[in-house]
KELOKE-538084 format. One line per field, with one value per residue (C-alpha): x, y negated, z. Coordinates in steps of 0.05 Angstrom, whole numbers, plus 5000, padded with zeros to 4 digits. Example, Ala and Ser with C-alpha at 12.3 -4.5 7.8 and 13.67 -1.06 7.14 Angstrom:
<kolmars>
u: 5246 | 5273
v: 5090 | 5021
w: 5156 | 5143
</kolmars>
This chain:
<kolmars>
u: 6290 | 6270 | 6313 | 6307 | 6285 | 6292 | 6372 | 6404 | 6469 | 6541 | 6547 | 6621 | 6644 | 6713 | 6717 | 6780 | 6741 | 6683 | 6648 | 6603 | 6557 | 6505 | 6503 | 6427 | 6413 | 6469 | 6430 | 6365 | 6387 | 6416 | 6349 | 6322 | 6356 | 6348 | 6369 | 6433 | 6452 | 6524 | 6541 | 6614 | 6659 | 6735 | 6784 | 6848 | 6812 | 6867 | 6872 | 6830 | 6813 | 6757 | 6734 | 6672 | 6648 | 6654 | 6589 | 6542 | 6562 | 6523 | 6457 | 6456 | 6477 | 6547 | 6600 | 6668 | 6728 | 6797 | 6865 | 6923 | 6960 | 7036 | 7067 | 7059 | 7030 | 6999 | 6931 | 6921 | 6843 | 6837 | 6859 | 6818 | 6758 | 6772 | 6792 | 6720 | 6687 | 6709 | 6699 | 6621 | 6627 | 6647 | 6603 | 6547 | 6478 | 6477 | 6467 | 6497 | 6555 | 6548 | 6623 | 6616 | 6680 | 6710 | 6774 | 6793 | 6824 | 6767 | 6755 | 6782 | 6738 | 6677 | 6692 | 6705 | 6645 | 6608 | 6637 | 6610 | 6544 | 6529 | 6494 | 6544 | 6525 | 6578 | 6573 | 6620 | 6634 | 6635 | 6712 | 6711 | 6747 | 6715 | 6746 | 6708 | 6646 | 6648 | 6658 | 6590 | 6523 | 6502 | 6540 | 6507 | 6538 | 6533 | 6522 | 6454 | 6430 | 6452 | 6412 | 6351 | 6342 | 6360 | 6302 | 6253 | 6265 | 6255 | 6190 | 6171 | 6178 | 6155 | 6101 | 6126 | 6084 | 6119 | 6137 | 6173 | 6207 | 6236 | 6267 | 6302 | 6332 | 6351 | 6393 | 6430 | 6446 | 6515 | 6512 | 6480 | 6435 | 6490 | 6505 | 6534 | 6471 | 6428 | 6469 | 6464 | 6391 | 6383 | 6421 | 6386 | 6323 | 6346 | 6369 | 6302 | 6256 | 6196 | 6165 | 6138 | 6195 | 6171 | 6212 | 6184 | 6203 | 6231 | 6264 | 6304 | 6324 | 6349 | 6401 | 6422 | 6442 | 6481 | 6516 | 6529 | 6526 | 6533 | 6468 | 6414 | 6361 | 6379 | 6452 | 6414 | 6365 | 6305 | 6270 | 6250 | 6269 | 6207 | 6217 | 6284 | 6263 | 6212 | 6263 | 6300 | 6282 | 6263 | 6236 | 6157 | 6123 | 6056 | 6028 | 5980 | 5936 | 5928 | 5864 | 5866 | 5916 | 5889 | 5957 | 6000 | 6056 | 6103 | 6132 | 6182 | 6209 | 6245 | 6211 | 6208
v: 1430 | 1468 | 1513 | 1552 | 1618 | 1647 | 1634 | 1690 | 1694 | 1734 | 1747 | 1756 | 1779 | 1772 | 1831 | 1808 | 1739 | 1761 | 1812 | 1862 | 1866 | 1828 | 1845 | 1854 | 1788 | 1754 | 1794 | 1769 | 1698 | 1701 | 1721 | 1663 | 1621 | 1674 | 1746 | 1778 | 1796 | 1818 | 1843 | 1857 | 1861 | 1854 | 1889 | 1928 | 1997 | 2026 | 1985 | 1995 | 1932 | 1937 | 2008 | 1983 | 1958 | 2026 | 2041 | 1991 | 1984 | 2043 | 2023 | 1958 | 1970 | 1928 | 1952 | 1948 | 1928 | 1949 | 1912 | 1932 | 1884 | 1876 | 1838 | 1830 | 1759 | 1758 | 1768 | 1792 | 1811 | 1725 | 1734 | 1788 | 1759 | 1695 | 1726 | 1763 | 1698 | 1665 | 1726 | 1725 | 1650 | 1655 | 1719 | 1687 | 1727 | 1683 | 1600 | 1613 | 1636 | 1654 | 1658 | 1705 | 1683 | 1637 | 1629 | 1557 | 1590 | 1588 | 1516 | 1502 | 1563 | 1531 | 1462 | 1500 | 1530 | 1477 | 1436 | 1487 | 1473 | 1531 | 1525 | 1549 | 1571 | 1590 | 1632 | 1640 | 1630 | 1573 | 1572 | 1557 | 1497 | 1441 | 1439 | 1497 | 1478 | 1411 | 1447 | 1483 | 1458 | 1498 | 1525 | 1576 | 1596 | 1667 | 1658 | 1629 | 1694 | 1733 | 1681 | 1681 | 1753 | 1760 | 1706 | 1741 | 1804 | 1778 | 1743 | 1813 | 1848 | 1799 | 1773 | 1700 | 1645 | 1604 | 1548 | 1604 | 1628 | 1562 | 1558 | 1623 | 1593 | 1529 | 1565 | 1597 | 1537 | 1524 | 1454 | 1394 | 1336 | 1278 | 1212 | 1243 | 1277 | 1217 | 1174 | 1217 | 1224 | 1146 | 1131 | 1180 | 1151 | 1082 | 1109 | 1137 | 1089 | 1058 | 0992 | 1015 | 1051 | 1123 | 1189 | 1244 | 1300 | 1349 | 1293 | 1276 | 1350 | 1347 | 1277 | 1301 | 1369 | 1333 | 1292 | 1348 | 1418 | 1452 | 1420 | 1467 | 1456 | 1526 | 1504 | 1456 | 1510 | 1498 | 1538 | 1482 | 1409 | 1377 | 1402 | 1372 | 1302 | 1307 | 1311 | 1253 | 1181 | 1121 | 1164 | 1168 | 1226 | 1217 | 1283 | 1263 | 1318 | 1320 | 1325 | 1368 | 1409 | 1421 | 1418 | 1373 | 1329 | 1301 | 1232 | 1200 | 1135 | 1092 | 1057 | 0983
w: 7233 | 7169 | 7126 | 7064 | 7080 | 7011 | 7009 | 6993 | 7038 | 7035 | 7118 | 7126 | 7198 | 7222 | 7269 | 7304 | 7329 | 7347 | 7401 | 7380 | 7433 | 7401 | 7333 | 7327 | 7352 | 7302 | 7246 | 7273 | 7275 | 7206 | 7181 | 7198 | 7148 | 7092 | 7064 | 7073 | 7006 | 7021 | 7096 | 7108 | 7164 | 7161 | 7203 | 7211 | 7231 | 7255 | 7311 | 7384 | 7396 | 7342 | 7359 | 7387 | 7319 | 7292 | 7332 | 7305 | 7228 | 7202 | 7239 | 7218 | 7142 | 7149 | 7101 | 7128 | 7098 | 7113 | 7109 | 7147 | 7182 | 7146 | 7200 | 7274 | 7291 | 7229 | 7209 | 7138 | 7149 | 7146 | 7072 | 7052 | 7074 | 7043 | 6977 | 6981 | 6994 | 6929 | 6888 | 6913 | 6902 | 6828 | 6810 | 6838 | 6869 | 6929 | 6945 | 7022 | 7073 | 7138 | 7167 | 7233 | 7272 | 7322 | 7285 | 7255 | 7197 | 7160 | 7162 | 7093 | 7060 | 7095 | 7067 | 6996 | 6996 | 7014 | 6960 | 6912 | 6936 | 6983 | 7045 | 7100 | 7168 | 7223 | 7276 | 7330 | 7408 | 7454 | 7440 | 7365 | 7349 | 7329 | 7256 | 7237 | 7266 | 7233 | 7164 | 7167 | 7150 | 7214 | 7272 | 7316 | 7386 | 7401 | 7471 | 7463 | 7425 | 7486 | 7532 | 7492 | 7487 | 7560 | 7578 | 7529 | 7565 | 7629 | 7609 | 7579 | 7648 | 7690 | 7655 | 7664 | 7636 | 7585 | 7629 | 7675 | 7619 | 7594 | 7665 | 7652 | 7597 | 7620 | 7675 | 7625 | 7579 | 7553 | 7551 | 7593 | 7563 | 7575 | 7549 | 7478 | 7460 | 7482 | 7439 | 7381 | 7391 | 7397 | 7341 | 7294 | 7313 | 7296 | 7227 | 7207 | 7240 | 7201 | 7218 | 7282 | 7304 | 7291 | 7266 | 7244 | 7292 | 7234 | 7204 | 7268 | 7277 | 7201 | 7218 | 7284 | 7252 | 7191 | 7242 | 7296 | 7260 | 7331 | 7352 | 7378 | 7427 | 7457 | 7474 | 7530 | 7551 | 7509 | 7448 | 7412 | 7399 | 7421 | 7497 | 7499 | 7470 | 7528 | 7576 | 7553 | 7588 | 7541 | 7485 | 7470 | 7430 | 7393 | 7368 | 7307 | 7280 | 7203 | 7191 | 7113 | 7145 | 7215 | 7247 | 7288 | 7271 | 7319 | 7322 | 7366 | 7382 | 7429 | 7484 | 7488
</kolmars>
């Protein structure tokens, strides 16, 4: 799956609804999709529940935005974050947003940003409601960032092979390869197949992501799409070398 690495992103973080424990991993993941032009985090900083964030803001160059909670049970910081997002949208300077939250209250914001032509990345915990996930172009579960870092660390410390490292990741996957995933993949192959039934792997990954924004091979314990495809029965893989470019292109089709 290819993304425009030249995207200028506004990264807006809801401190009340995501953990601070892996902010470095979150920012490293975001950098795969573009350059963070704005990095802001929203909270009522008088609350003890967000005190953990204060320790990591300076070292990660994130600007805190303070908003008092006017009424008990109402999250005023959500409104502050939404207003800032719209200000950034209309003043220009970015062509994408990353909304870091597990709160469905940002569903309409994500939809509105997409309507304005922005590329919208969502990032939150597995508990994030599907409405918010579906409103994003791409949604990333924070849990898989922890899993990937732990697996890489285990590989570095023990000197395990790539195959062994892959097993470590598989043990910590948050989803299983089930009938729903297989159906999405097979339907997408049917949608894109040429006369011979073959589909370029990159095109397949992009279409799956459009249908299912939270799709990520790491959710199922695989670093890349190809190893995941190889585990699904009924699919054939063909790796073709492009002579002029000297690289391998991977194609997939359903077995007859």
